[in-house]
Every structure is written in C-alpha cells, then in structure tokens.
C-alpha positions in Angstrom: -77.4 -37.0 -16.6 -76.4 -36.6 -20.2 -77.4 -38.7 -23.2 -76.2 -38.4 -26.7 -78.7 -40.3 -28.8 -76.8 -40.0 -32.0 -74.6 -42.9 -32.9 -70.8 -42.6 -32.5 -68.8 -43.2 -35.6 -69.8 -46.5 -37.1 -66.4 -48.1 -37.1 -65.0 -50.9 -35.1 -61.9 -50.7 -33.0 -60.3 -54.0 -33.5 -57.0 -55.2 -32.0 -56.9 -59.0 -32.4 -57.6 -60.9 -35.6 -56.4 -64.4 -35.0 -58.9 -67.2 -35.3 -60.2 -69.1 -32.3 -62.3 -72.2 -31.9 -66.0 -72.4 -31.1 -67.1 -74.0 -27.8 -64.9 -77.0 -27.2 -66.8 -77.8 -24.1 -70.2 -78.5 -25.5 -70.0 -82.2 -24.8 -66.7 -82.4 -22.9 -64.8 -81.3 -19.8 -63.4 -78.6 -20.2 -54.8 -55.2 -9.3 -53.4 -54.0 -6.9 -53.1 -51.6 -4.0 -50.8 -54.1 -2.3 -53.5 -56.8 -2.0 -52.4 -60.4 -2.1 -53.3 -62.2 -5.3 -55.0 -65.6 -5.7 -52.3 -68.2 -6.4 -52.2 -69.5 -9.9 -55.2 -67.7 -11.3 -54.9 -65.0 -13.9 -57.1 -63.1 -16.4 -56.6 -63.4 -20.2 -53.6 -61.1 -20.2 -51.9 -62.6 -17.1 -53.6 -60.2 -14.7 -53.3 -61.9 -11.2 -56.6 -62.6 -9.5 -57.6 -60.3 -6.6 -59.2 -62.5 -3.9 -62.6 -61.6 -2.7 -64.6 -62.3 0.4 -66.7 -65.1 -1.1 -65.5 -65.5 -4.7 -62.7 -64.6 -7.0 -64.7 -64.8 -10.2 -68.2 -63.7 -11.1 -69.8 -65.1 -14.3 -73.2 -64.0 -15.7 -75.2 -65.1 -18.7 -78.4 -63.5 -19.8 -81.6 -64.8 -21.5 -84.4 -62.7 -22.8 -88.0 -61.7 -22.1 -89.6 -64.7 -20.2 -91.6 -64.9 -17.0 -90.3 -66.7 -13.9 -92.7 -69.6 -14.0 -92.3 -70.1 -17.8 -88.6 -70.7 -17.3 -88.8 -72.6 -14.0 -91.3 -75.0 -15.7 -88.7 -75.9 -18.3 -86.8 -79.0 -17.1 -83.4 -77.6 -18.0 -83.9 -74.6 -15.7 -85.8 -76.5 -13.1 -82.9 -78.9 -12.7 -80.0 -76.4 -13.1 -80.1 -74.9 -9.6 -80.7 -78.4 -8.2 -77.9 -80.1 -10.0 -75.2 -77.4 -10.3 -72.5 -77.3 -7.5 -74.1 -75.6 -4.5 -76.9 -74.4 -6.7 -79.6 -72.0 -5.5 -82.8 -70.5 -6.9 -83.3 -66.8 -6.3 -87.0 -67.1 -6.3 -88.0 -63.5 -5.8 -85.7 -61.7 -8.3 -87.1 -58.8 -10.3 -85.9 -56.9 -13.4 -85.9 -53.1 -13.3 -88.1 -52.0 -16.1 -89.1 -52.6 -19.8 -87.8 -52.7 -22.5 -84.5 -54.6 -22.6 -81.8 -52.0 -22.9 -82.3 -50.3 -19.5 -82.1 -53.6 -17.7 -78.7 -54.3 -19.4 -77.5 -50.9 -18.2 -78.6 -51.8 -14.7 -76.5 -55.0 -14.8 -73.3 -52.9 -14.8 -74.4 -49.4 -13.7 -77.0 -50.1 -11.0 -79.3 -47.7 -12.8 -81.5 -47.6 -15.9 -80.5 -43.9 -16.4 -84.3 -43.3 -16.8 -83.9 -44.7 -20.3 -87.0 -46.4 -21.7 -86.0 -47.4 -25.2 -84.0 -50.0 -27.1 -82.6 -47.3 -29.4 -78.9 -46.8 -29.2 -77.8 -44.2 -26.8 -74.4 -43.0 -25.5 -74.0 -42.6 -21.8 -71.5 -39.8 -21.4 -69.3 -38.1 -18.9 -69.5 -39.2 -15.3 -72.7 -41.0 -16.0 -70.7 -43.7 -17.9 -69.0 -44.7 -14.6 -69.9 -48.4 -14.1 -69.0 -51.4 -12.1 -66.0 -52.0 -14.3 -64.5 -48.7 -13.2 -64.9 -49.8 -9.6 -63.3 -53.2 -10.3 -60.4 -51.6 -12.2 -59.6 -49.5 -9.2 -58.5 -52.7 -7.4 -56.9 -54.4 -10.4 -59.8 -56.8 -11.0 -59.9 -58.0 -14.6 -63.2 -58.0 -16.6 -64.5 -58.8 -20.0 -67.7 -58.9 -22.1 -68.3 -61.7 -24.5 -71.1 -61.7 -27.2 -72.2 -64.3 -29.6 -72.0 -63.2 -33.3 -70.1 -60.1 -32.2 -68.8 -58.8 -35.6 -65.2 -58.3 -34.4 -63.0 -60.7 -32.5 -61.9 -58.0 -30.0 -62.7 -54.3 -29.7 -65.6 -51.9 -29.7 -68.1 -52.4 -32.5 -70.3 -49.4 -32.5 -73.2 -50.1 -34.9 -76.4 -51.6 -33.7 -76.0 -54.9 -35.4 -73.8 -56.7 -38.0 -74.9 -56.2 -41.6 -74.5 -58.3 -44.7 -72.8 -57.4 -48.0 -75.9 -55.5 -49.1 -76.0 -53.5 -45.9 -79.0 -55.4 -44.4 -79.0 -56.2 -40.7 -78.1 -59.9 -40.0 -81.2 -61.5 -38.4 -81.1 -63.3 -35.1 -77.6 -62.1 -34.4 -75.8 -59.8 -32.0 -77.5 -56.5 -31.1 -75.9 -53.5 -29.3 -78.8 -53.1 -26.8 -77.7 -56.3 -25.2 -74.1 -55.3 -24.7 -74.1 -52.3 -22.4 -70.4 -51.6 -22.4 -70.7 -50.2 -26.0 -72.9 -47.4 -24.7 -70.5 -46.2 -22.1 -68.3 -43.2 -23.3 -65.5 -44.1 -21.0 -65.3 -47.5 -22.6 -65.9 -46.9 -26.3 -63.4 -44.0 -26.4 -60.7 -46.1 -24.6 -58.9 -48.6 -26.8 -57.5 -50.5 -23.7 -61.0 -51.0 -22.4 -62.4 -51.8 -25.8 -59.9 -54.7 -25.9 -61.9 -56.3 -23.0 -64.9 -56.9 -25.4 -64.8 -60.1 -27.4 -66.6 -62.3 -29.8 -67.9 -65.3 -27.7 -65.4 -67.7 -29.4 -62.8 -66.1 -27.2 -64.7 -67.1 -24.0 -64.2 -70.7 -24.9 -60.5 -70.1 -25.6 -60.0 -68.3 -22.3 -61.9 -71.1 -20.5 -59.8 -73.8 -22.1 -56.6 -71.9 -21.1 -58.0 -71.3 -17.6 -57.5 -67.6 -18.0 -61.0 -66.1 -17.6 -61.2 -62.6 -16.2 -62.7 -62.1 -12.7 -65.9 -60.4 -14.0 -67.3 -62.3 -17.0 -70.4 -60.9 -18.8 -71.7 -63.3 -21.5 -74.5 -62.5 -24.0 -76.0 -65.1 -26.4 -77.3 -64.2 -29.8 -81.0 -63.5 -30.4 -81.8 -67.1 -31.1 -80.0 -68.7 -28.2 -81.2 -66.2 -25.6 -84.8 -66.9 -26.4 -85.6 -63.4 -27.8 -86.4 -64.6 -31.3 -87.3 -68.1 -30.2 -88.8 -69.4 -26.9 -87.9 -71.0 -23.6 -87.5 -74.4 -25.0 -84.9 -73.2 -27.6 -83.1 -71.2 -24.8 -83.1 -74.3 -22.6 -81.8 -76.6 -25.3 -79.0 -74.1 -26.0 -78.1 -74.0 -22.3 -78.1 -77.8 -22.1 -76.2 -78.5 -25.2 -73.7 -75.7 -25.0 -73.2 -75.0 -21.3 -74.5 -77.8 -19.1 -71.3 -79.7 -18.9 -69.3 -76.6 -18.0 -71.9 -75.5 -15.5 -72.1 -78.8 -13.7 -68.7 -80.5 -14.2 -65.9 -78.0 -14.9 -63.9 -77.6 -11.7 -62.0 -74.6 -12.9 -65.2 -72.8 -13.8 -66.8 -73.4 -10.4 -63.7 -73.0 -8.2 -63.7 -69.8 -6.1 -66.6 -68.7 -8.3 -70.1 -67.3 -8.2 -72.0 -68.1 -11.3 -75.3 -66.5 -12.3 -77.9 -67.2 -15.0 -80.9 -64.9 -15.4 -83.0 -62.9 -17.8 -83.1 -59.2 -18.7 -86.8 -58.8 -18.1 -90.1 -60.7 -17.9 -92.3 -61.4 -20.9 -95.3 -59.9 -19.3 -95.6 -56.1 -19.6 -99.3 -55.7 -19.0 -100.0 -53.2 -16.3 -96.3 -52.8 -15.4 -95.8 -50.0 -12.9 -99.5 -49.2 -13.0 -101.1 -51.9 -10.8 -100.1 -51.7 -7.1 -98.4 -54.9 -6.1 -98.3 -56.4 -9.5 -95.8 -59.2 -10.1 -94.5 -58.1 -13.5 -90.8 -58.4 -14.1 -90.5 -61.4 -11.9 -87.7 -63.4 -13.5 -85.8 -66.7 -13.1 -82.4 -66.5 -11.5 -80.1 -69.3 -10.5 -76.7 -69.0 -8.8 -74.1 -71.7 -8.1 -70.4 -72.3 -7.6 -68.0 -72.4 -4.6 -69.2 -69.1 -3.3 -72.5 -70.7 -2.4 -72.9 -73.1 0.5 -76.2 -74.8 1.2 -76.2 -76.2 4.7 -79.6 -77.8 4.3 -82.4 -78.1 1.8 -83.9 -74.8 2.7 -80.7 -73.0 1.6 -81.5 -74.1 -2.0 -84.2 -71.4 -2.1 -83.6 -67.7 -1.4 -86.8 -65.5 -1.3 -85.1 -62.1 -0.8 -86.4 -59.6 -3.3 -83.3 -59.0 -5.4 -83.0 -57.0 -8.6 -80.3 -56.2 -11.2 -78.6 -53.6 -8.9 -77.9 -56.5 -6.5 -75.2 -57.6 -8.9 -73.1 -54.4 -8.4 -73.9 -54.4 -4.7 -72.7 -58.0 -4.3 -69.5 -57.4 -6.3 -68.7 -54.4 -4.2 -69.2 -56.2 -0.8 -67.1 -59.1 -2.1 -64.1 -57.1 -3.1 -64.4 -53.8 -1.2 -66.2 -54.9 2.0 -69.1 -52.4 1.5 -71.7 -51.6 -1.1 -72.6 -48.2 -2.7 -69.4 -47.6 -4.7 -71.4 -46.4 -7.6 -73.6 -44.3 -5.4 -76.8 -45.4 -7.2 -79.2 -48.2 -6.6 -76.3 -50.4 -5.5 -76.2 -48.4 -2.3 -79.3 -50.2 -0.9 -80.0 -53.1 -3.2 -80.0 -56.5 -1.4 -76.7 -58.3 -1.6 -76.8 -62.0 -2.5 -76.8 -64.1 0.6 -73.4 -65.8 0.6 -72.2 -68.3 1.3 -75.5 -69.4 2.7 -78.7 -67.6 3.7 -78.4 -65.2 6.6 -74.6 -65.4 6.6 -73.7 -61.8 5.6 
C-alpha cells in the first residue's frame, strides 16, 4: 500500500454556495445495471434508490472515545435502542485500533491501512478504493456530512478550519474524522467531492426527503464527545436527533440506522493483554431493516467490528460480502432482519 503523508494542496473544491437552514427537526417532525428502483425515493440529485435485501438506506453517526458501559449507563443511550423503531443493542461491538483516524478509515474501507496516527495522510492508487466505489458500481447514492465543515459542498483539504489570523478553530471539524478526504480517488474527483457537505445540508435533504442511500454523518468535536463527555454527547443526541430517530417515518422507512463510536476511551494494555476488553464500544441499530420477534432480539452479542459495516452493505445490495477484498470478506454481517435470519 502507498501513503503520501504530505498534504494535498490546501484549497477547497467548492461547487455550491447557497445558504441552507440548520436542523429544523430538533424539536419537530420532520444506479443501475437494469435493477428496479425503489418507488418514489431518490437521492439529493434525483438518483433513484436501488432496493436492497433488507434496507434501501443506511445512516451512520459517530461519537468519540468512550467505553461501552460509560455510554450505555447514560440514560439517552440506554433508552435509544429500547425506544427507537425496532431498536437493537449490538452489545459485543469492537473498534479496530487506536487512535481515531484508522477507525474512520475502517468505516468505509474495511481496513486501517496499518495507519496508527491522527496526522493527515493521503491513501493513494488502488488503496483508496472504498465502499463508495462498490456502491457507485450499482448506482447507489452516497454522501458525507460534517458539522462545521468549512465549505457547503466539496473537498476541503486542510486539517481543520482556521480563523482570520490563521489559527485552528477549536472544537470544530477535523479532517481525521472525515475519511473521504484522505482517499485520492475522491479528493481528485470533483463529482465525488460534490458528495461531501456541511451538515446543514443533511437537514435540508432530510426535509426534502432526498437523502442518499449511504449517509455518513460526523458531529463536531464538542457534539461527538471528543472535547466534552458522554453527558454532552447524550444531550446533543437528545436535543438534535431524538425526534428524528424515534418519530420521523421517512428516516426510518426501508432504513438501517446506526449510532456508534470510533473507539473506546480506554487504551491501557491495548493489543498487549491477551483477551483484554479494550475497544469495546456502544453500538445501536434501528429502523425498518430490523425486526425484533421477541425481547431477546433486542440484544445481539455477535462480535462485530467496523468492517461489519462494509460487509453488511455488500450483502444487502450485492448478495455477498468481500467486494473490497479486505476485512469485509470475513467480518460478521449484522443479523437482519432478526437474529439468526441471514
């Protein structure tokens, strides 16, 4: 594999400049190859939905650096998987490594690339092939949304936004949490760059009922708990997202929704103590793709990891896993619609 640690040119590729509202739902309701499309559902640019085996849309939102029981002990997260439509706790889910950035790579590439740093890196050549390449082969729309992303639409290459004096804006967006920016076959392609948005556009697309089929959402460093704590993260989820998560029928229809963390907060002895439990992280899923036939289906104790995301997307839309040829080849696929149903 090839890495280019040097930054790409620190310029943003921006295509859209119109204003859009912040979350209107905080307190209110809110391809191809001859395959039949889902009736009436499209992506932001009118791309017809490609129906999947279990779901037609996958949404994921990521918090930061907290242990499983720390998060599950917070009432917001303890209740989320119990109250959300067909909610389920993935109680044995593990991150890949430490620090943050390699886990974000694993979300979309089913590998950490052996990278062990939060320093910006460019994944080049064939190594930059990710789940979005697989999805595009079948005409499946995708987008990444990031809070405090310095441009409304496009590829912003620098590590973080800066103020007028050139100082990094604190508690804001950071590149290490937005893995698309590190992929050469994305940041060199204007069409693909146009799939990356400031988070305000998520709420606009949700309001218009034109979300893409693969939705990757990254909060800023305050809201994801990185620079705060689990209580702050929980309050953000409750105040900003809860109504959408629990009551928005469009958001939950033909959907698999996922909330998790990049990694655990405990790094002591990681990969040095046989059988240690480090990197055990909270993960909840819900939506129409999940069916709980009884109370026991509310809990899933399969040992999942970040590569399970790609594996699940592949089985859902291609009927088999391993399209990336990496850890997605053997990572456990989420048990859908109910445990033991694959």
